[in-house]
C-alpha positions as CSV (number, residue, x, y, z in Angstrom):
1,X,0.1,-0.1,-0.2
2,X,1.4,3.9,-0.8
3,X,0.4,6.7,-0.3
4,X,0.4,9.7,1.9
5,X,-0.2,8.4,6.0
6,X,-3.6,10.7,6.0
7,X,-4.6,9.0,2.8
8,X,-3.9,5.6,4.2
9,X,-5.7,6.7,7.4
10,X,-8.9,7.7,5.7
11,X,-8.5,4.3,3.6
12,X,-8.9,2.6,6.9
13,X,-11.4,4.2,8.0
14,X,-12.8,3.4,5.6
15,X,-12.6,0.0,4.6
16,X,-11.8,-1.7,8.4
17,X,-14.7,-3.5,9.9
18,X,-14.1,-3.4,13.6
19,X,-13.2,-7.0,14.1
20,X,-15.1,-7.2,17.5
21,X,-18.6,-6.9,15.4
22,X,-17.4,-9.9,13.4
23,X,-17.2,-11.8,16.2
24,X,-19.6,-11.0,18.0
25,X,-21.6,-12.1,14.8
26,X,-19.5,-15.1,14.4
27,X,-19.9,-16.6,17.5
28,X,-23.5,-15.8,17.7
29,X,-24.4,-17.4,14.0
30,X,-21.7,-20.3,15.2
31,X,-23.7,-21.6,18.6
32,X,-27.4,-20.0,17.2
33,X,-27.4,-18.1,20.3
34,X,-26.9,-14.8,21.4
35,X,-26.4,-15.9,24.7
36,X,-23.5,-17.5,23.7
37,X,-21.7,-14.1,22.2
38,X,-22.6,-12.6,25.7
39,X,-21.1,-15.0,27.9
40,X,-17.4,-13.7,26.4
41,X,-18.1,-10.9,28.4
42,X,-20.2,-8.8,27.1
43,X,-23.9,-8.1,27.9
44,X,-26.9,-9.0,25.0
45,X,-27.6,-5.5,24.5
46,X,-23.8,-5.1,23.5
47,X,-24.4,-7.6,21.4
48,X,-27.3,-7.4,19.7
49,X,-25.6,-3.4,19.6
50,X,-22.6,-5.0,17.4
51,X,-24.5,-6.7,15.1
52,X,-26.2,-4.1,14.4
53,X,-23.7,-2.1,13.7
54,X,-22.3,-4.5,11.0
55,X,-26.1,-5.0,9.9
56,X,-25.6,-1.0,8.9
57,X,-22.5,-1.1,7.8
58,X,-23.3,-4.0,5.3
59,X,-26.8,-2.8,4.8
60,X,-28.2,-5.8,5.1
61,X,-29.8,-8.2,7.4
62,X,-28.0,-11.4,8.8
63,X,-30.2,-13.1,11.5
64,X,-33.5,-14.0,12.5
65,X,-34.4,-13.8,16.1
66,X,-36.9,-16.4,17.3
67,X,-37.7,-17.6,21.3
68,X,-35.1,-21.2,20.1
69,X,-32.0,-18.6,19.1
70,X,-30.8,-17.1,16.1
71,X,-30.3,-18.6,12.6
72,X,-28.6,-17.5,9.3
73,X,-30.4,-15.4,6.7
74,X,-29.4,-15.8,2.8
75,X,-27.2,-13.1,3.4
76,X,-25.7,-13.9,6.7
77,X,-24.7,-17.0,4.6
78,X,-23.1,-15.6,3.0
79,X,-21.1,-12.9,5.5
80,X,-20.6,-16.8,7.8
81,X,-18.1,-18.0,5.3
82,X,-16.3,-14.6,4.9
83,X,-15.8,-14.5,8.7
84,X,-15.2,-18.3,9.2
85,X,-12.1,-17.5,6.5
86,X,-11.4,-14.5,9.0
87,X,-11.2,-16.4,11.7
88,X,-9.2,-19.8,10.5
89,X,-6.9,-17.1,9.5
90,X,-6.6,-15.7,12.6
91,X,-6.2,-19.0,14.3
92,X,-3.9,-19.8,11.7
93,X,-1.1,-16.7,12.5
94,X,-1.8,-17.6,16.2
95,X,-0.5,-21.1,16.1
96,X,2.3,-20.4,13.4
97,X,3.7,-17.4,15.6
98,X,1.6,-18.3,19.4
99,X,2.1,-21.8,18.7
100,X,6.0,-22.0,17.9
101,X,6.7,-21.9,21.7
102,X,6.4,-25.7,22.6
103,X,6.3,-24.9,25.9
104,X,3.5,-26.3,27.6
105,X,2.2,-22.6,29.0
106,X,-0.6,-20.4,29.0
107,X,-4.4,-20.8,28.9
108,X,-6.7,-23.5,27.3
109,X,-10.3,-23.8,27.7
110,X,-11.8,-27.3,27.7
111,X,-15.5,-27.1,27.5
112,X,-17.2,-30.1,28.8
113,X,-20.7,-31.4,30.5
114,X,-20.8,-30.7,33.7
115,X,-21.8,-34.2,34.6
116,X,-18.9,-35.4,33.5
117,X,-16.8,-32.6,34.3
118,X,-18.5,-32.4,38.1
119,X,-17.9,-36.3,39.0
120,X,-15.2,-37.5,37.0
121,X,-12.7,-35.0,35.3
122,X,-12.5,-33.1,38.4
123,X,-10.9,-35.9,40.2
124,X,-7.8,-35.3,37.9
125,X,-7.7,-32.1,38.2
126,X,-5.7,-31.6,40.7
127,X,-2.8,-34.4,39.1
128,X,-2.9,-32.3,35.6
129,X,-2.1,-29.2,37.3
130,X,0.9,-30.9,40.1
131,X,2.2,-31.6,36.6
132,X,2.1,-29.1,34.5
133,X,2.2,-26.3,36.7
134,X,2.4,-23.3,33.8
135,X,-1.1,-24.3,32.4
136,X,-3.9,-22.3,33.0
137,X,-6.9,-25.0,32.7
138,X,-10.1,-22.6,32.3
139,X,-13.1,-25.7,32.0
140,X,-16.9,-24.7,31.1
141,X,-19.7,-26.2,30.9
142,X,-21.2,-25.3,27.4
143,X,-24.2,-26.9,26.2
144,X,-24.2,-28.2,22.2
145,X,-26.6,-26.6,20.1
146,X,-28.6,-27.0,16.6
147,X,-24.7,-25.6,15.4
148,X,-23.1,-27.9,17.1
149,X,-20.3,-27.5,20.0
150,X,-19.4,-24.4,21.4
151,X,-16.6,-22.9,19.5
152,X,-14.9,-20.9,22.0
153,X,-12.9,-24.0,23.9
154,X,-9.3,-25.3,22.8
155,X,-10.7,-28.7,23.4
156,X,-14.7,-29.9,23.6
157,X,-16.7,-33.0,24.8
158,X,-19.2,-33.7,22.3
159,X,-22.0,-36.7,22.1
160,X,-21.9,-35.4,18.4
161,X,-19.4,-37.3,16.0
162,X,-19.9,-34.2,13.3
163,X,-17.7,-32.0,12.1
164,X,-16.4,-29.3,10.0
165,X,-12.7,-28.9,7.8
166,X,-11.9,-27.0,10.9
167,X,-11.9,-29.0,13.5
168,X,-11.1,-32.7,14.3
169,X,-12.6,-35.4,16.6
170,X,-11.4,-38.7,18.0
171,X,-13.7,-40.9,19.9
172,X,-12.7,-40.9,23.8
173,X,-15.5,-43.3,25.2
174,X,-18.9,-44.5,26.1
175,X,-21.7,-43.9,28.2
176,X,-23.7,-47.0,29.5
177,X,-27.2,-46.2,31.2
178,X,-28.9,-48.7,33.0
179,X,-31.8,-47.4,35.7
180,X,-30.5,-46.3,39.4
181,X,-32.1,-45.4,43.0
182,X,-30.8,-44.9,46.0
183,X,-31.0,-47.0,49.2
184,X,-32.6,-44.5,51.1
185,X,-35.5,-44.7,48.0
186,X,-35.9,-48.0,48.0
187,X,-35.9,-48.2,52.2
188,X,-38.9,-45.8,52.0
189,X,-40.6,-47.3,48.8
190,X,-39.4,-51.1,48.8
191,X,-37.8,-53.5,46.3
192,X,-40.0,-53.5,42.6
193,X,-40.6,-57.0,41.3
194,X,-41.1,-56.5,38.2
195,X,-40.5,-53.9,35.0
196,X,-44.0,-52.6,35.9
197,X,-43.0,-51.7,39.5
198,X,-40.0,-50.3,38.5
199,X,-42.6,-48.0,35.8
200,X,-44.6,-47.3,38.4
201,X,-42.0,-45.0,40.9
202,X,-41.2,-41.5,40.7
203,X,-38.5,-40.9,37.4
204,X,-35.9,-38.2,37.0
205,X,-35.3,-36.5,34.3
206,X,-32.5,-34.2,32.7
207,X,-34.2,-31.8,30.0
208,X,-30.8,-33.0,27.9
209,X,-31.9,-36.6,27.4
210,X,-35.4,-34.3,25.7
211,X,-33.5,-33.1,23.7
212,X,-31.0,-35.2,22.6
213,X,-33.7,-38.3,21.3
214,X,-31.4,-38.8,18.5
215,X,-28.8,-39.7,20.9
216,X,-30.8,-42.9,22.0
217,X,-33.1,-45.9,20.6
218,X,-36.2,-45.9,19.6
219,X,-36.6,-49.0,22.6
220,X,-35.5,-46.0,25.1
221,X,-37.6,-43.5,23.3
222,X,-40.7,-45.7,23.2
223,X,-40.8,-46.3,27.6
224,X,-41.1,-42.6,27.6
225,X,-44.6,-43.2,27.2
226,X,-44.8,-45.5,30.4
227,X,-42.6,-43.7,32.1
228,X,-43.7,-41.2,35.3
229,X,-41.5,-38.1,35.3
230,X,-42.2,-35.9,39.1
231,X,-38.8,-33.9,38.5
232,X,-36.9,-32.4,36.0
233,X,-33.8,-30.4,35.9
234,X,-31.1,-29.7,33.1
235,X,-28.0,-29.8,35.0
236,X,-26.7,-33.1,35.4
237,X,-25.0,-32.6,39.5
238,X,-28.8,-31.5,40.1
239,X,-30.3,-34.9,38.9
240,X,-27.3,-37.5,40.3
241,X,-27.8,-35.3,43.7
242,X,-31.0,-36.0,43.9
243,X,-30.6,-39.5,42.5
244,X,-28.7,-40.2,45.8
245,X,-30.9,-39.0,47.9
246,X,-33.8,-40.8,47.2
247,X,-35.6,-38.3,44.6
248,X,-36.3,-41.0,42.2
249,X,-35.6,-43.4,39.7
250,X,-33.5,-42.4,36.6
251,X,-30.6,-43.3,34.1
252,X,-27.7,-42.9,35.0
253,X,-24.1,-43.6,34.1
254,X,-22.8,-47.1,35.3
255,X,-19.5,-45.1,36.5
256,X,-22.0,-43.9,39.2
257,X,-21.9,-47.8,40.7
258,X,-17.9,-47.5,41.2
259,X,-18.0,-43.7,42.5
260,X,-21.3,-44.9,44.6
261,X,-21.7,-48.6,45.5
262,X,-22.7,-47.8,49.0
263,X,-25.3,-45.0,48.5
264,X,-27.0,-46.1,44.7
265,X,-28.4,-49.4,44.2
266,X,-28.8,-50.5,40.9
267,X,-31.8,-52.0,38.7
268,X,-31.3,-54.7,36.5
269,X,-34.8,-54.8,34.0
270,X,-32.8,-55.5,30.8
271,X,-32.8,-51.7,30.5
272,X,-29.4,-50.2,29.1
273,X,-28.4,-47.1,26.3
274,X,-25.2,-46.6,25.2
275,X,-23.9,-43.0,24.3
276,X,-20.3,-42.4,22.5
277,X,-18.5,-39.5,23.2
278,X,-15.7,-37.7,21.4
279,X,-12.7,-34.9,21.8
280,X,-13.1,-32.3,19.3
281,X,-10.3,-29.8,19.1
282,X,-9.3,-27.4,16.5
283,X,-6.9,-28.8,13.4
284,X,-4.4,-26.6,13.4
285,X,-4.3,-26.4,17.5
286,X,-3.1,-30.3,17.8
287,X,0.5,-28.2,17.1
288,X,0.5,-26.1,20.1
289,X,2.2,-27.9,23.0
290,X,-0.3,-26.7,25.7
291,X,-3.4,-28.0,23.8
292,X,-1.8,-30.9,23.6
293,X,-0.6,-31.4,26.6
294,X,-4.1,-30.9,27.9
295,X,-5.2,-33.4,24.9
296,X,-3.4,-36.5,26.2
297,X,-4.6,-35.6,30.1
298,X,-8.3,-35.6,28.8
299,X,-7.7,-39.0,27.3
300,X,-5.8,-40.6,30.3
301,X,-8.9,-39.8,32.2
302,X,-11.1,-42.2,30.0
303,X,-8.5,-45.0,29.0
304,X,-10.6,-48.1,28.9
305,X,-7.6,-50.3,30.5
306,X,-8.0,-49.0,33.6
307,X,-11.6,-47.4,33.5
308,X,-13.7,-50.6,32.1
309,X,-17.2,-48.7,32.5
310,X,-16.2,-46.4,29.6
311,X,-15.3,-49.0,27.5
312,X,-16.8,-49.8,24.1
313,X,-18.3,-52.9,25.1
314,X,-20.5,-53.2,28.4
315,X,-19.2,-54.2,31.4
316,X,-21.7,-55.0,34.6
317,X,-21.8,-52.8,36.8
318,X,-21.2,-55.8,39.8
319,X,-17.7,-57.0,37.9
320,X,-15.8,-53.5,39.0
321,X,-18.0,-52.7,41.8
322,X,-19.9,-54.2,44.7
323,X,-22.7,-52.0,44.2
324,X,-26.2,-53.5,45.4
325,X,-27.7,-54.7,42.3
326,X,-31.9,-56.0,41.9
327,X,-32.1,-58.6,39.3
328,X,-35.8,-57.0,38.7
329,X,-37.6,-59.6,36.7
330,X,-37.9,-59.3,32.9
331,X,-40.7,-61.7,32.0
332,X,-43.7,-60.0,32.2
333,X,-43.2,-56.8,29.4
334,X,-44.1,-53.2,28.7
335,X,-46.0,-54.5,26.2
336,X,-47.9,-56.9,28.4
């Protein structure tokens, strides 16, 4: 670029977009949520203003707002492709410059479901920090959206394998769900003797299960018509703590049998569901030492040799835990 400093400055003012406007639009479009963009540290009203400025600059409507979130207009789809390219270029710049430092030092953001992070990963955080004192681990829990998992993180644990050209995904393990109750619940309401007895009890529900019906088998979805839900929440830790303290029956991952054998009772009635989970990350970040070190730690937390409850094949909880197992009569099916 040639010319006087004044002419160059004037040209930049005319042609350079405000990166914050583009960044807010990118996050809202990628996640389908204005709240996700607001999570970057701005109020939602600021996010709306930023996107409005961009729309005024382009003289086009880019997003539509609804009760379910935001969706892109045809003009928004075109804008998103340009902004995604700019975002990718910025990531490449970081990986090629800042990432040249191979020292495992700096901040790493890991997006995890609140259930696995609270009840499993948190048990290994002390080990990770002890072995990596110069890494600042930022653990967040942002739900997946119709546009995929939250993309502001360096690493994400997701239940959806789908990835685009900018991301990579590795299978981490399998969650095996079975119905559980607490010992307090059994003491209060007695032991169920049949599948019908199980179905007659109060059930607890995680709203994520309802939203992610595609992750559950047809059999599990069909059973819903027979269940008496008396409690629901969108927070896994609230669900599991309610379970432990006698609120009712719920489908829960079998690793809880390893963690809480003295509190829980497994209802073995032939109902089981498996859900695979993945480690997802931007393709370029694999070269960054601090992200690579964090990814290695995450994978070690789910190593199937050491943690049989995360294996692809189902391992019955009685084989790795002394949890009480109630074998329920399956001779009477739901269909009668």
